[in-house]
N, C-alpha and C positions, 0 to 999 in steps of 0.2 A: 969877856964872858957874858956880861949883861946884854951887849949888842947881839950876840949870837942867840941868846935865849929869846930876846925880843923878836928877832927875825924868825926864829922857829915858831914862836907863838903866832906871829902874823901869818906865816905860811899855813899853820894848822887851822887858824880862823878862816882864812880864805878858802882852804879846802873844804872846810865844814860848810861854808856858805855855798860853795859850788855844788856840794852834794845835796844841800837842802833845796837849791834851785832846781836841780835835776829831778829830785823827788816830786817837787811841786809840778813840774812839767809832765811827769809820768802820770800823776794823779789827774791832771787836767785832761790828758789824752784818754785815760780810762773813762772819765766822766763823759767825754764827747762820744766815745764808743758806746757807752751805756745808753746815751740819749738816742744815738742812731738806732740802736737795737730796739729800744722802746717804740720809736716812731715807726720802724719797719713792722714791729709786731702789731701796732695799731692798724697799719695798712692791711696786714693779713687778715685781721679781725673784720675790717670793713669789707674786704673782698668776700670773705666767707658769708657774711650777713647778706650782702647783695645776691650772691649765688643762691642762698637758701630762699630768699624772697622770690627770685625769678623762678625757681623750681616750684614753689608753692603756687605761684600764679599760673604757671603752665598746667599743673595738675588740676587746678580749679577750672581752668578753661576746657580741659579735656573732659572733665566730669560734666560740665554744662553741655558740651557738644554731644556727648553720649546721651544725656538725658533728653535733649531736644530731638535727637535722631530716633530714639526709642519711642518717644510719644508720637 
C-alpha cells in the first residue's frame, strides 16, 4: 500500500512539474510576442515621424518656391 501511495505521489509531483514547465514556456512565448509587438509599434512610430517630417519639408519648399515666383 505504501509503495502504491509513493508511486502515486511521484506521478502527481511529476505531472505538477510538467504543468509548471509548460506554463513557464507559455509565459515566455507571450513575453516574446509582446516584445515583438512593442518593437513593431516602435517601427511604426518611426515611420510615421519620418513621413510627417518629409511632408513638412515638402510644404516648406513649395511655399518658398511660390514666394520666390511671386516676387
